[in-house]
C-alpha positions as CSV (number, residue, x, y, z in Angstrom):
1,X,0.0,0.0,0.0
2,X,2.4,2.6,-1.2
3,X,1.8,6.2,-2.3
4,X,3.3,5.7,-5.7
5,X,0.7,3.0,-6.3
6,X,-2.3,4.5,-4.6
7,X,-2.1,8.1,-5.9
8,X,-1.0,6.8,-9.3
9,X,2.0,9.1,-9.7
10,X,4.1,6.2,-10.9
11,X,3.7,2.5,-11.5
12,X,5.6,-0.6,-10.4
13,X,5.2,-3.9,-12.1
14,X,6.2,-7.5,-12.0
15,X,8.9,-8.4,-9.6
16,X,9.5,-4.8,-8.5
17,X,5.9,-4.4,-7.6
18,X,5.9,-7.6,-5.5
19,X,9.1,-6.5,-3.7
20,X,7.5,-3.1,-2.9
21,X,4.5,-4.8,-1.4
22,X,6.5,-7.2,0.8
23,X,9.4,-5.0,1.8
24,X,9.6,-4.4,5.6
25,X,8.8,-0.9,6.9
26,X,10.1,-0.3,10.4
27,X,11.4,3.3,10.4
28,X,9.3,6.2,9.3
29,X,10.7,8.7,6.8
30,X,9.9,12.3,7.7
31,X,7.0,13.2,5.4
32,X,5.1,15.8,7.4
33,X,2.7,13.2,8.8
34,X,4.5,12.3,12.0
35,X,2.3,14.1,14.6
36,X,-0.9,12.2,14.1
37,X,-1.0,8.9,16.0
38,X,-3.3,6.8,13.8
39,X,-5.7,4.1,15.1
40,X,-5.3,0.4,14.3
41,X,-2.5,1.3,11.8
42,X,1.0,0.3,10.9
43,X,1.8,3.9,11.4
44,X,5.5,3.7,10.5
45,X,4.8,2.2,7.1
46,X,1.9,4.6,6.4
47,X,3.9,7.7,7.3
48,X,6.8,6.7,5.2
49,X,4.5,6.3,2.2
50,X,1.1,7.8,3.0
51,X,-2.1,6.8,1.3
52,X,-4.5,9.8,1.3
53,X,-8.0,10.3,0.0
54,X,-8.8,13.9,-1.1
55,X,-12.6,13.7,-1.6
56,X,-15.6,11.6,-1.8
57,X,-19.1,11.5,-3.3
58,X,-21.7,8.9,-3.7
59,X,-20.0,5.5,-4.1
60,X,-16.6,6.8,-4.7
61,X,-13.5,8.2,-3.0
62,X,-11.2,10.5,-5.0
63,X,-7.4,10.4,-5.1
64,X,-5.1,13.4,-5.4
65,X,-5.1,13.2,-9.2
66,X,-8.9,13.0,-9.4
67,X,-9.1,9.3,-10.1
68,X,-12.0,7.3,-8.5
69,X,-11.9,4.4,-6.1
70,X,-15.1,2.5,-5.5
71,X,-16.0,2.4,-1.8
72,X,-16.6,-1.3,-1.2
73,X,-16.5,-0.9,2.6
74,X,-18.9,2.0,3.2
75,X,-15.9,3.8,4.8
76,X,-15.7,1.6,7.8
77,X,-19.1,-0.1,7.8
78,X,-20.6,3.3,8.4
79,X,-21.4,5.5,5.3
80,X,-24.5,3.6,4.6
81,X,-26.2,6.3,2.5
82,X,-23.0,7.0,0.5
83,X,-20.8,10.0,0.6
84,X,-21.7,13.7,0.4
85,X,-25.4,13.4,0.9
86,X,-26.6,17.0,0.5
87,X,-29.5,16.8,3.0
88,X,-27.2,15.7,5.8
89,X,-24.5,18.2,5.1
90,X,-27.1,21.1,4.9
91,X,-28.6,20.0,8.2
92,X,-25.3,20.1,10.0
93,X,-24.4,23.5,8.5
94,X,-27.7,24.9,9.5
95,X,-27.4,23.6,13.0
96,X,-23.9,25.1,13.5
97,X,-25.4,28.5,12.8
98,X,-28.4,27.9,15.2
99,X,-27.0,26.0,18.2
100,X,-23.5,24.6,18.1
101,X,-23.5,23.0,21.6
102,X,-25.7,22.4,24.5
103,X,-25.1,20.1,27.5
104,X,-27.6,17.4,28.3
105,X,-26.9,17.5,32.0
106,X,-30.1,18.9,33.5
107,X,-30.7,21.1,30.5
108,X,-31.2,20.3,26.9
109,X,-32.5,21.1,23.4
110,X,-35.3,19.6,21.2
111,X,-33.3,17.5,18.8
112,X,-32.3,14.5,21.0
113,X,-36.0,14.0,21.9
114,X,-37.0,14.2,18.3
115,X,-34.2,11.8,17.2
116,X,-35.1,9.3,19.9
117,X,-38.7,9.2,18.7
118,X,-37.6,8.6,15.1
119,X,-35.2,5.8,16.2
120,X,-37.9,4.0,18.1
121,X,-40.1,4.0,15.1
122,X,-37.5,1.7,13.4
123,X,-38.2,-1.0,16.0
124,X,-41.9,-0.8,16.6
125,X,-44.0,-3.0,18.9
126,X,-41.0,-4.6,20.6
127,X,-41.2,-2.8,24.0
128,X,-38.4,-0.3,23.3
129,X,-39.1,3.1,24.8
130,X,-35.9,5.0,25.6
131,X,-32.7,6.0,23.8
132,X,-29.4,7.0,25.5
133,X,-27.0,8.9,23.3
134,X,-23.2,8.3,23.4
135,X,-20.4,9.4,21.1
136,X,-19.5,6.2,19.2
137,X,-20.1,2.4,19.2
138,X,-17.5,1.7,21.9
139,X,-19.2,4.1,24.3
140,X,-22.6,2.7,23.4
141,X,-21.5,-0.7,24.4
142,X,-19.9,0.5,27.7
143,X,-23.1,2.5,28.4
144,X,-25.3,-0.6,27.7
145,X,-23.2,-2.6,30.2
146,X,-23.6,0.1,32.9
147,X,-27.4,0.3,32.2
148,X,-27.7,-3.5,32.6
149,X,-25.8,-3.4,35.9
150,X,-27.9,-0.5,37.1
151,X,-31.1,-2.2,36.1
152,X,-30.4,-5.4,38.1
153,X,-29.3,-3.3,41.1
154,X,-32.5,-1.3,40.9
155,X,-34.5,-4.5,40.9
156,X,-32.8,-5.8,44.0
157,X,-30.5,-8.2,42.2
158,X,-27.1,-6.5,42.8
159,X,-25.3,-9.9,42.6
160,X,-26.0,-9.9,38.8
161,X,-22.7,-8.5,37.7
162,X,-21.3,-11.0,35.2
163,X,-21.4,-10.5,31.4
164,X,-21.3,-13.2,28.8
165,X,-19.8,-12.3,25.4
166,X,-18.8,-14.5,22.5
167,X,-15.5,-15.6,21.0
168,X,-14.6,-13.5,17.9
169,X,-17.0,-10.9,18.9
170,X,-16.1,-7.2,18.5
171,X,-17.7,-4.6,20.9
172,X,-15.4,-1.6,20.5
173,X,-12.3,-0.6,22.3
174,X,-13.5,0.5,25.8
175,X,-12.3,-1.8,28.6
176,X,-15.9,-3.1,28.9
177,X,-16.2,-3.8,25.2
178,X,-12.8,-5.5,24.9
179,X,-13.6,-7.6,28.0
180,X,-16.8,-9.0,26.5
181,X,-15.3,-9.1,23.1
182,X,-13.5,-12.1,21.7
183,X,-10.9,-10.6,19.3
184,X,-7.7,-12.2,20.6
185,X,-5.3,-9.5,19.5
186,X,-7.4,-6.8,21.2
187,X,-7.6,-8.8,24.4
188,X,-3.9,-9.7,24.3
189,X,-2.9,-6.0,24.0
190,X,-4.5,-5.2,27.4
191,X,-4.4,-8.6,29.1
192,X,-4.4,-8.3,32.9
193,X,-6.5,-5.1,32.9
194,X,-9.8,-6.4,31.5
195,X,-12.9,-6.9,33.5
196,X,-12.8,-10.1,35.5
197,X,-16.5,-11.0,35.8
198,X,-16.8,-12.1,32.1
199,X,-17.2,-15.4,30.3
200,X,-17.7,-16.2,26.6
201,X,-19.8,-18.3,24.4
202,X,-18.1,-20.2,21.6
203,X,-18.1,-18.6,18.2
204,X,-20.4,-20.1,15.5
205,X,-18.0,-20.4,12.5
206,X,-16.9,-23.9,11.3
207,X,-15.5,-24.3,7.8
208,X,-15.9,-28.0,8.2
209,X,-19.7,-27.7,8.8
210,X,-20.8,-24.5,7.0
211,X,-18.2,-23.5,4.3
212,X,-19.7,-21.4,1.5
213,X,-23.1,-21.1,3.1
214,X,-25.3,-18.6,1.4
215,X,-27.0,-16.5,4.1
216,X,-27.6,-18.1,7.4
217,X,-26.0,-21.5,7.8
218,X,-28.1,-24.5,8.6
219,X,-25.5,-25.8,11.1
220,X,-24.8,-24.3,14.5
221,X,-28.0,-23.5,16.3
222,X,-27.0,-25.9,19.1
223,X,-24.1,-23.7,20.0
224,X,-26.6,-21.4,21.7
225,X,-27.1,-24.1,24.3
226,X,-23.6,-23.4,25.6
227,X,-25.3,-20.5,27.4
228,X,-27.1,-23.0,29.6
229,X,-23.8,-24.6,30.5
230,X,-22.4,-21.1,31.5
231,X,-25.6,-20.5,33.6
232,X,-25.0,-23.8,35.4
233,X,-21.4,-23.0,35.9
234,X,-21.9,-19.4,37.3
235,X,-25.5,-19.5,38.4
236,X,-28.1,-17.2,36.8
237,X,-28.2,-15.0,39.9
238,X,-24.7,-13.7,39.0
239,X,-25.3,-13.0,35.3
240,X,-26.4,-9.5,34.2
241,X,-26.4,-9.8,30.4
242,X,-25.4,-11.6,27.3
243,X,-24.0,-9.5,24.4
244,X,-23.6,-10.6,20.8
245,X,-23.5,-9.1,17.4
246,X,-26.5,-10.5,15.4
247,X,-24.0,-10.9,12.5
248,X,-20.4,-10.9,13.7
249,X,-18.8,-8.2,11.5
250,X,-15.2,-7.2,12.3
251,X,-14.1,-10.8,12.7
252,X,-15.0,-11.5,9.1
253,X,-18.8,-11.5,8.6
254,X,-20.2,-14.6,10.4
255,X,-24.0,-14.8,10.0
256,X,-25.9,-16.5,12.8
257,X,-27.0,-20.1,12.2
258,X,-30.7,-20.6,11.7
259,X,-32.4,-20.7,15.1
260,X,-29.3,-19.5,17.0
261,X,-30.5,-16.1,18.0
262,X,-34.0,-17.4,18.8
263,X,-32.5,-19.9,21.2
264,X,-30.3,-17.3,23.0
265,X,-33.4,-15.2,23.5
266,X,-35.3,-18.2,25.0
267,X,-32.5,-19.0,27.4
268,X,-32.0,-15.3,28.5
269,X,-35.8,-15.0,29.1
270,X,-35.9,-18.2,31.1
271,X,-33.1,-17.0,33.5
272,X,-34.0,-13.3,33.6
273,X,-30.8,-12.4,31.9
274,X,-30.7,-9.3,29.7
275,X,-29.9,-9.8,26.0
276,X,-27.9,-7.1,24.2
277,X,-27.6,-6.9,20.5
278,X,-24.6,-4.9,19.3
279,X,-25.9,-3.5,16.0
280,X,-23.2,-1.0,15.4
281,X,-22.6,-2.7,12.1
282,X,-25.9,-4.4,11.3
283,X,-28.0,-1.4,12.1
284,X,-29.5,1.0,9.5
285,X,-30.1,-1.2,6.5
286,X,-27.0,-3.3,6.3
287,X,-29.1,-6.5,6.3
288,X,-32.0,-5.0,4.3
289,X,-34.0,-4.0,7.4
290,X,-33.7,-1.2,10.0
291,X,-31.9,-3.5,12.4
292,X,-30.9,-7.1,12.8
293,X,-33.7,-7.5,15.4
294,X,-36.2,-6.7,12.6
295,X,-34.4,-9.0,10.1
296,X,-34.3,-12.0,12.4
297,X,-37.5,-11.1,14.3
298,X,-35.7,-11.6,17.6
299,X,-36.1,-8.9,20.3
300,X,-33.2,-8.1,22.6
301,X,-33.6,-5.9,25.7
302,X,-31.0,-3.5,24.5
303,X,-29.6,-2.5,21.1
304,X,-26.4,-0.6,20.7
305,X,-25.8,1.3,17.5
306,X,-23.6,3.9,15.9
307,X,-21.9,4.2,12.4
308,X,-24.9,4.4,10.1
309,X,-26.7,6.3,12.8
310,X,-25.5,9.6,11.3
311,X,-24.0,8.2,8.1
312,X,-20.7,8.8,9.9
313,X,-20.9,12.6,9.2
314,X,-20.8,13.4,12.9
315,X,-19.6,10.8,15.5
316,X,-22.5,9.5,17.5
317,X,-23.7,6.3,19.3
318,X,-27.0,5.2,20.9
319,X,-28.4,2.7,23.3
320,X,-32.0,1.7,22.6
321,X,-33.6,0.3,25.7
322,X,-36.7,-1.7,26.6
323,X,-39.0,0.6,28.6
324,X,-38.7,-1.7,31.6
325,X,-35.0,-0.8,32.1
326,X,-35.7,3.0,32.3
327,X,-38.7,2.5,34.5
328,X,-36.9,0.3,37.0
329,X,-34.2,3.0,37.4
330,X,-36.8,5.7,37.7
331,X,-38.8,3.8,40.2
332,X,-35.7,3.1,42.3
333,X,-34.8,6.8,42.3
334,X,-38.3,7.8,43.3
335,X,-38.2,5.3,46.2
336,X,-34.9,6.8,47.5
337,X,-35.5,10.3,49.0
338,X,-31.8,11.1,48.6
339,X,-31.7,10.1,44.9
340,X,-32.4,12.5,42.0
341,X,-30.4,11.1,39.1
342,X,-31.6,7.8,37.6
343,X,-28.4,6.8,36.0
344,X,-24.9,8.1,37.1
345,X,-23.5,8.0,33.6
346,X,-23.2,10.3,30.6
347,X,-20.9,12.2,28.2
348,X,-20.2,15.8,27.5
349,X,-21.3,15.2,23.9
350,X,-24.4,13.1,24.6
351,X,-27.2,14.4,22.4
352,X,-24.8,16.9,20.7
353,X,-26.7,19.2,18.4
354,X,-24.7,18.6,15.3
355,X,-24.9,14.8,15.7
356,X,-28.7,15.0,16.3
357,X,-29.1,17.1,13.2
358,X,-27.0,14.7,11.2
359,X,-28.9,11.7,12.5
360,X,-32.4,13.2,11.8
361,X,-31.4,14.1,8.3
362,X,-29.8,10.6,7.8
363,X,-33.0,8.9,8.7
364,X,-34.9,11.1,6.2
365,X,-32.4,10.1,3.5
366,X,-32.8,6.4,4.2
367,X,-36.6,6.8,3.9
368,X,-36.7,9.1,0.9
369,X,-34.2,7.2,-1.1
370,X,-35.7,3.8,0.1
371,X,-32.2,2.6,0.9
372,X,-33.2,-0.2,3.2
373,X,-35.4,-1.6,0.5
374,X,-32.6,-1.2,-2.1
375,X,-30.3,-3.2,0.2
376,X,-32.9,-5.9,0.6
377,X,-33.6,-6.1,-3.2
378,X,-29.9,-6.3,-4.1
379,X,-29.0,-8.8,-1.4
380,X,-29.6,-11.9,-3.7
381,X,-27.5,-10.3,-6.5
382,X,-24.8,-9.4,-4.0
383,X,-24.9,-13.0,-2.7
384,X,-24.4,-14.6,-6.2
385,X,-21.7,-12.1,-7.0
386,X,-19.6,-12.8,-3.9
387,X,-20.0,-16.5,-4.2
388,X,-18.8,-16.4,-7.9
389,X,-15.3,-16.2,-6.3
390,X,-15.6,-19.7,-5.0
391,X,-12.9,-21.9,-6.6
392,X,-10.4,-19.1,-7.0
393,X,-6.9,-19.8,-5.6
394,X,-6.6,-19.7,-1.8
395,X,-10.3,-19.0,-1.2
396,X,-11.4,-21.3,1.6
397,X,-14.8,-19.8,2.6
398,X,-17.3,-17.2,1.6
399,X,-20.0,-15.8,3.9
400,X,-22.7,-13.2,3.3
401,X,-26.0,-11.7,4.5
402,X,-27.7,-8.6,3.2
403,X,-25.1,-6.3,1.8
404,X,-22.2,-7.6,3.8
405,X,-19.9,-10.4,3.1
406,X,-16.4,-11.8,3.5
407,X,-14.0,-13.9,1.5
408,X,-11.7,-16.0,3.7
409,X,-8.2,-16.7,2.3
410,X,-5.8,-19.4,3.4
411,X,-3.0,-17.8,5.4
412,X,0.6,-17.8,4.3
413,X,2.5,-20.0,6.9
414,X,4.1,-17.8,9.5
415,X,2.6,-14.6,8.0
416,X,-1.2,-15.1,8.4
417,X,-2.2,-11.6,7.2
418,X,0.3,-11.2,4.3
419,X,-2.1,-12.6,1.6
420,X,-5.0,-10.4,2.6
421,X,-2.8,-7.3,2.6
422,X,-1.5,-8.1,-0.8
423,X,-5.0,-8.7,-2.2
424,X,-6.3,-5.5,-0.6
425,X,-3.4,-3.5,-2.2
426,X,-4.0,-5.1,-5.6
427,X,-7.7,-4.3,-5.5
428,X,-7.0,-0.7,-4.5
429,X,-4.5,-0.3,-7.4
430,X,-7.4,-1.4,-9.7
431,X,-9.8,1.2,-8.2
432,X,-11.8,-0.7,-5.5
433,X,-11.5,-0.2,-1.8
434,X,-12.4,-3.2,0.4
435,X,-11.4,-4.0,4.0
436,X,-8.8,-6.5,5.2
437,X,-9.9,-8.2,8.5
438,X,-7.5,-10.9,9.7
439,X,-7.5,-13.6,7.0
440,X,-10.7,-12.2,5.4
441,X,-11.5,-9.6,2.8
442,X,-14.7,-7.9,4.0
443,X,-17.1,-6.1,1.6
444,X,-20.0,-3.8,2.8
445,X,-20.7,-1.2,0.2
446,X,-23.0,1.8,0.8
447,X,-26.7,1.0,0.4
448,X,-26.9,3.2,-2.7
449,X,-24.8,0.6,-4.7
450,X,-26.1,-0.8,-8.0
451,X,-25.6,-4.0,-9.9
452,X,-22.9,-2.5,-12.1
453,X,-20.9,-1.4,-9.1
454,X,-21.4,-4.8,-7.4
455,X,-20.0,-6.4,-10.5
456,X,-17.0,-4.1,-10.5
457,X,-16.2,-4.8,-6.9
458,X,-16.2,-8.5,-7.2
459,X,-14.7,-8.7,-10.7
460,X,-11.8,-6.6,-9.4
461,X,-11.5,-8.5,-6.2
462,X,-11.4,-11.8,-8.2
463,X,-8.6,-10.4,-10.4
464,X,-6.6,-9.3,-7.3
465,X,-7.0,-12.8,-5.7
466,X,-5.8,-14.6,-8.9
467,X,-2.8,-12.2,-9.4
468,X,-1.8,-12.5,-5.7
469,X,-1.8,-16.3,-5.9
470,X,1.0,-16.1,-8.5
471,X,3.3,-14.7,-5.9
472,X,2.4,-16.5,-2.7
């Protein structure tokens, strides 16, 4: 991923190109980019040979020379309505001129109340009644965990402090989210400092039993019964909540087996354990419905969301809660003459005016342009397109649901991520941006995508896979 390749100022080919891709980069060359500490990035390599976008619109990013790159990743699972939506930009600009900031601590403004009502309309008739705004997906997860603890304490069950996550789950980068998450590299980086009262369900991916499944795999519903084993081990009276992604995203798009989420819901209900769906990725049309809870018709007690919440124009997260949670905390505060605050938690930027304006406009764009329906209608075409890569060199599995999918590549011995990085770079050189995730190439285009662009994404990715196989 070198600047000479990505901004097309010069070209490398053949053996020289391969050497450039695989050459080690351990010392940054001074380029004017040293000051910014980038997240989840091989920063020394990047800063020696930076890769910079200079603009975006619709389905495309633009490089410095004006050439286009198809956004096959919706930014980072987040630009669901595509780039540069005028209605959203205009709403934010107008809000800056009207009210740039207002605290939500004991004062407020109208927009968070309006946005909450609109969000609740996306999950009707499921008991949801309140929305708590945060600043991102990570803070939404940590907030949901605090709300779960506070709920059980308010109900007189203060011993319910344990959380059950899932292997290969991703729930952000807060200490709570990393603790319930199951991404080994994230956990290893902060081992010894994670929450102790946490256990994990097994993940649901098995190449032996479900390779190349289209949509939800038939195998794997029985894995939900592992929750019963954990309940027996720890006792239900100690467990506050179970948290899972309806479709595991960052680990490489793992759809739930048929019946799996339903079984989790049954077990949680049986033992009075809260069920949290982390829908930071699956929310806002990614699966062809407003949320995974609508797609699968399984109702959790809490939904966390972010990313597509504001089309990523302004950072924002939200926790959508069943009314019983808020009511329990309110009743508890009312019963305590010394209590006035229901929940001792919040952020300076909760309900930020610009985020609320962006979010309201984003929901209007989704509705007016019928983007959830477009995603649902294109899902079968997307499915056939991604599965057309079956049989290419080193492709060991393909998974998909809605407008999200992943192609799993066999790792190079001793260098498990090398092949994915090489394929990513080759696809980018050809004008398509996808996302490398471990041994997977993940694809999640904006919901404005059309069939021609789907063909371009997967034809280009296929070419990159074939070319890469000639070298490794």
